C-alpha positions in Angstrom: -64.4 -36.0 -36.7 -64.9 -35.5 -33.0 -62.2 -33.7 -31.0 -61.6 -31.9 -27.7 -60.5 -28.3 -28.3 -58.8 -26.1 -25.7 -60.9 -23.2 -24.6 -59.8 -19.7 -23.7 -60.0 -20.7 -20.0 -57.9 -23.8 -20.5 -60.7 -26.5 -20.3 -62.0 -28.5 -23.3 -64.9 -28.3 -25.7 -65.8 -31.4 -27.5 -66.9 -30.6 -31.1 -66.7 -31.6 -34.7 -63.6 -30.6 -36.7 -62.1 -31.6 -40.1 -60.5 -35.0 -40.2 -56.8 -34.8 -41.1 -55.7 -35.9 -44.6 -52.6 -37.7 -45.7 -50.2 -34.9 -46.9 -47.5 -37.1 -48.5 -46.9 -40.6 -49.7 -45.0 -41.7 -46.5 -47.8 -40.7 -44.1 -50.2 -42.9 -42.1 -53.7 -42.0 -40.9 -54.8 -43.7 -37.7 -57.9 -43.8 -35.6 -57.1 -43.0 -32.0 -58.5 -45.6 -29.6 -57.0 -44.5 -26.3 -55.2 -41.3 -25.1 -53.7 -40.5 -21.8 -53.2 -37.5 -19.5 -49.6 -36.7 -18.4 -48.0 -34.1 -16.2 -47.4 -31.7 -19.1 -51.1 -31.8 -20.0 -52.0 -31.1 -16.3 -49.7 -28.1 -16.2 -51.8 -26.5 -19.0 -55.1 -27.5 -17.4 -57.4 -24.5 -16.7 -54.8 -22.0 -17.8 -55.6 -19.2 -20.2 -53.1 -19.8 -23.0 -54.1 -18.0 -26.3 -51.6 -20.1 -28.3 -53.5 -23.3 -27.4 -57.0 -22.0 -27.8 -59.1 -24.1 -30.3 -56.2 -26.5 -30.7 -56.2 -30.3 -30.4 -53.6 -31.4 -27.8 -52.4 -34.6 -26.1 -49.4 -36.8 -26.9 -50.0 -40.2 -25.4 -52.0 -42.4 -27.8 -52.5 -45.7 -29.5 -54.9 -46.8 -32.2 -55.5 -48.5 -35.5 -54.4 -47.6 -39.0 -57.2 -46.6 -41.4 -55.3 -45.3 -44.4 -51.7 -45.2 -45.7 -49.9 -43.3 -48.4 -48.7 -45.1 -51.5 -45.1 -44.9 -50.2 -45.9 -46.7 -46.9 -44.5 -50.3 -46.8 -44.7 -51.4 -43.2 -48.4 -50.7 -42.3 -51.8 -51.4 -43.7 -55.4 -50.5 -42.6 -56.4 -52.4 -39.5 -52.9 -52.6 -38.0 -52.8 -51.9 -34.3 -50.2 -49.2 -33.6 -48.7 -46.9 -31.0 -47.7 -43.5 -32.3 -44.6 -41.5 -31.3 -45.3 -37.9 -30.9 -41.8 -36.5 -30.6 -41.2 -35.2 -34.1 -38.8 -32.5 -35.3 -38.4 -30.8 -38.6 -36.2 -33.6 -39.9 -33.6 -31.3 -41.5 -31.8 -29.5 -38.7 -28.4 -30.6 -37.2 -30.1 -32.2 -34.2 -32.6 -34.2 -36.3 -29.8 -35.4 -38.5 -28.1 -37.1 -35.6 -31.4 -38.4 -34.2 -31.6 -35.9 -31.4 -34.9 -34.5 -32.6 -36.1 -34.2 -29.1 -34.2 -30.9 -28.9 -35.1 -29.7 -32.4 -35.7 -26.0 -32.4 -39.0 -26.6 -34.3 -40.1 -29.6 -32.3 -43.3 -28.0 -30.8 -44.4 -26.5 -34.1 -44.0 -29.8 -36.1 -45.3 -32.2 -33.5 -48.5 -30.2 -32.8 -49.2 -30.0 -36.5 -49.2 -33.7 -37.0 -48.8 -36.4 -34.3 -49.3 -34.6 -31.0 -53.1 -34.4 -31.3 -54.2 -37.3 -29.2 -57.6 -35.8 -28.1 -59.2 -36.2 -31.5 -60.6 -39.3 -33.3 -57.9 -39.4 -36.0 -54.2 -38.5 -36.2 -51.8 -38.4 -39.1 -48.0 -38.8 -39.2 -45.0 -40.2 -41.0 -44.6 -44.0 -41.1 -41.4 -43.6 -39.1 -43.4 -42.5 -36.1 -45.6 -45.6 -36.0 -44.9 -48.9 -34.2 -46.7 -52.2 -34.6 -48.6 -53.0 -31.3 -48.7 -56.7 -30.4 -52.2 -58.1 -29.8 -51.5 -58.9 -26.2 -50.7 -55.3 -25.3 -53.9 -53.3 -24.8 -54.4 -49.8 -26.2 -54.6 -48.5 -22.6 -51.2 -50.0 -21.8 -49.8 -48.7 -25.1 -50.9 -45.1 -24.2 -48.3 -45.3 -21.4 -45.4 -46.0 -23.8 -44.8 -42.3 -24.3 -44.5 -41.8 -20.5 -42.1 -44.7 -20.1 -40.1 -43.5 -23.1 -39.5 -40.2 -21.2 -38.3 -42.3 -18.3 -36.0 -44.3 -20.4 -34.4 -41.2 -21.9 -33.8 -39.9 -18.4 -32.5 -43.3 -17.3 -30.0 -43.2 -20.2 -29.0 -39.6 -19.3 -28.3 -40.8 -15.8 -26.4 -43.9 -16.8 -27.9 -45.9 -14.0 -25.7 -48.8 -12.9 -26.1 -52.1 -11.0 -26.4 -51.7 -7.2 -26.6 -47.9 -7.2 -28.8 -46.1 -4.7 -31.5 -44.2 -6.6 -34.0 -41.7 -5.2 -37.1 -40.7 -7.2 -39.0 -37.6 -6.1 -42.6 -37.9 -7.3 -44.6 -41.1 -7.7 -46.8 -40.2 -10.6 -46.6 -42.1 -13.9 -43.1 -40.7 -14.7 -41.8 -41.5 -11.2 -43.2 -45.0 -11.2 -41.8 -45.6 -14.6 -38.4 -44.3 -13.4 -38.7 -46.7 -10.4 -39.3 -49.7 -12.7 -36.4 -49.0 -15.0 -34.0 -48.5 -12.1 -35.0 -51.8 -10.6 -34.6 -53.5 -14.0 -31.0 -52.1 -14.0 -30.3 -53.7 -10.6 -30.4 -50.5 -8.5 -32.0 -50.0 -5.1 -34.7 -47.4 -5.1 -36.3 -45.0 -2.6 -39.3 -43.1 -3.9 -41.0 -40.1 -2.3 -44.5 -38.6 -2.7 -47.1 -37.1 -0.4 -49.9 -39.3 -1.8 -50.3 -42.5 0.1 -52.0 -44.5 -2.7 -49.1 -43.7 -5.0 -46.6 -45.0 -2.4 -48.7 -48.1 -2.0 -48.4 -48.7 -5.8 -44.7 -48.0 -5.7 -44.2 -50.7 -3.1 -46.1 -53.1 -5.4 -43.8 -52.2 -8.2 -40.7 -53.0 -6.2 -39.6 -49.9 -4.4 -37.1 -50.7 -1.6 -38.3 -47.8 0.5 -41.1 -45.3 0.2 -41.3 -41.9 2.0 -44.2 -39.6 2.5 -42.3 -36.4 2.0 -45.3 -34.3 3.1 -44.7 -35.8 6.6 -41.2 -37.2 6.8 -37.8 -35.5 6.5 -36.7 -36.9 3.1 -33.1 -35.9 3.4 -32.7 -37.9 6.7 -34.5 -40.9 5.2 -32.2 -40.8 2.2 -29.1 -40.6 4.3 -30.3 -43.6 6.3 -31.0 -45.5 3.0 -27.5 -44.7 1.6 -25.4 -45.2 4.7 -25.0 -41.4 5.2 -23.5 -40.8 1.7 -26.4 -39.7 -0.3 -28.0 -41.1 -3.5 -25.9 -41.9 -6.6 -28.7 -40.5 -8.7 -31.8 -38.5 -7.8 -34.6 -38.2 -10.4 -36.8 -35.1 -10.0 -40.2 -36.2 -11.4 -42.6 -33.6 -10.1 -41.8 -30.3 -11.9 -44.1 -27.4 -12.6 -44.9 -25.1 -9.8 -43.2 -27.4 -7.3 -39.7 -27.1 -9.0 -38.4 -24.4 -6.7 -38.9 -26.8 -3.8 -38.1 -30.2 -5.4 -34.9 -29.3 -7.3 -33.1 -27.9 -4.2 -34.4 -30.9 -2.3 -32.9 -33.2 -4.9 -29.5 -31.6 -4.6 -29.6 -32.2 -0.8 -30.4 -35.9 -1.3 -27.6 -36.7 -3.8 -24.0 -37.6 -2.9 -20.9 -35.8 -3.8 -20.1 -36.5 -7.4 -23.6 -37.8 -7.9 -26.3 -36.7 -10.4 -29.6 -34.9 -10.2 -31.7 -35.6 -13.3 -34.5 -33.2 -14.0 -37.4 -35.1 -15.6 -40.3 -33.0 -14.4 -41.1 -30.1 -16.7 -40.6 -26.4 -16.0 -43.3 -23.8 -16.5 -42.6 -21.0 -19.1 -40.5 -18.0 -18.3 -37.8 -17.2 -15.9 -38.1 -19.1 -12.6 -36.2 -18.2 -9.4 -34.8 -21.4 -7.8 -32.5 -20.9 -4.9 -29.7 -23.5 -4.8 -26.6 -23.8 -2.6 -24.4 -23.3 -5.6 -21.1 -23.3 -3.7 -21.9 -26.7 -2.2 -23.2 -28.0 -5.6 -20.0 -26.9 -7.3 -17.5 -28.0 -4.6 -19.3 -31.4 -4.5 -19.2 -31.7 -8.3 -22.9 -32.5 -8.3 -24.1 -32.9 -11.9 -27.5 -31.4 -12.7 -28.7 -33.1 -15.9 -31.6 -31.9 -17.9 -33.7 -34.6 -19.7 -36.3 -33.6 -22.4 -38.7 -36.1 -24.0 -36.9 -38.9 -25.8 -35.4 -39.9 -29.2 -32.7 -42.4 -29.8 -30.1 -44.1 -27.6 -27.2 -45.2 -29.8 -28.9 -47.0 -32.8 -32.1 -47.8 -30.9 -35.3 -45.6 -30.8 -36.2 -45.2 -27.2 -39.9 -45.6 -27.8 -39.2 -48.9 -29.7 -37.2 -50.1 -26.8 -40.0 -49.3 -24.3 -42.5 -51.2 -26.5 -40.3 -54.3 -26.4 -39.9 -54.0 -22.6 -43.7 -53.6 -22.2 -44.5 -56.4 -24.6 -42.1 -58.8 -22.8 -43.6 -58.0 -19.4 -40.5 -56.2 -18.0 -42.5 -53.0 -17.5 -45.9 -53.0 -15.9 -48.4 -50.5 -17.3 -51.6 -52.1 -16.1 -51.0 -51.2 -12.4 -50.7 -47.5 -13.3 -54.1 -47.3 -15.0 -56.5 -46.1 -12.3 -59.3 -44.3 -14.1 -61.1 -44.4 -17.4 -63.3 -41.8 -19.2 -64.7 -41.3 -22.7 -63.8 -38.3 -24.8 -67.2 -36.6 -24.0 -66.1 -36.5 -20.3 -62.6 -35.3 -20.9 -63.0 -32.4 -18.4 -64.0 -34.9 -15.7 -61.0 -36.9 -16.6 -58.7 -33.9 -16.1 -60.4 -33.0 -12.8 -59.8 -36.5 -11.6 -56.2 -36.5 -12.6 -55.5 -33.1 -11.0 -57.1 -34.1 -7.7 -55.0 -37.2 -7.2 -54.8 -36.7 -3.4 -58.5 -37.2 -3.2 -59.1 -39.6 -6.2 -56.0 -41.8 -6.0 -55.4 -41.1 -9.7 -52.1 -42.2 -11.3 -52.7 -42.7 -15.1 -56.1 -41.6 -16.4 -57.0 -43.1 -19.8 -59.4 -41.5 -22.2 -61.3 -43.7 -24.8 -61.5 -41.7 -28.0 -63.3 -44.1 -30.4 
């Protein structure tokens, strides 16, 4: 099969590799139709990472079933599906209580099976597959992973009706966080330095938008909240910007409020100066949010699929660019240069 492999320099080489085979009777083999590029993928773009060299990566995908194990009962060849790529070892204490998103072996397991979106075929257990309604396109479905990350953070924050919410970052995650907060009945201010992203945020219902490359975000938030500060601030930027955005988030939140860290950290120890005395004396909660799993008895990815299929979440507006697999490097360059390209979600057609 054709696949994009990471190179020593962190770009991609499209080449032929062996097609995955079904390893056990409960596994499903699917043809990937569309994959996406997310912030995590971009943080690894053009970085020399020996552990990823010659590997297939990518974790936002949808496609069609081509083969099933003899123990699979819910799927058959030809079914349209979206594939969940958060997959733990299935036996640890966290997996046992459906918190597999914090499984110690999460990365090893998911990258061996389901987290290989930039290849023509992917294989995983039946439990990680969801039927995709005909009216939801493969491109829209590729955003379900992103929205599931948002839903997990939304649940961690326990967003309530009429709260004042601030979202820092208007990429796919931030725009998903905006939509969920609006669905919950909250008022939302979203900040980003990219004008086209703020235009889209207004289309999706943002009460206020702030160009935090030009405006004083803290002052704008205080005006938005009557001088109190936001009930919840979602940090949706991450990466190299975290030493700036996390302290900023703690300045925008009210006493007793919550900062939810959705953006990802880079590896290693990172020095982030915070006014810890003020954070402590104000009882500001800093809540970490990682991927997604279950909320109560409901799989968060399944919930997002229902929200998208019913029209409560809008994925179409986020899809700004499309490339085929042979041009995956162009796709990443476009996604990385969003200030110039206006990119939000870049879709890659695999097959």
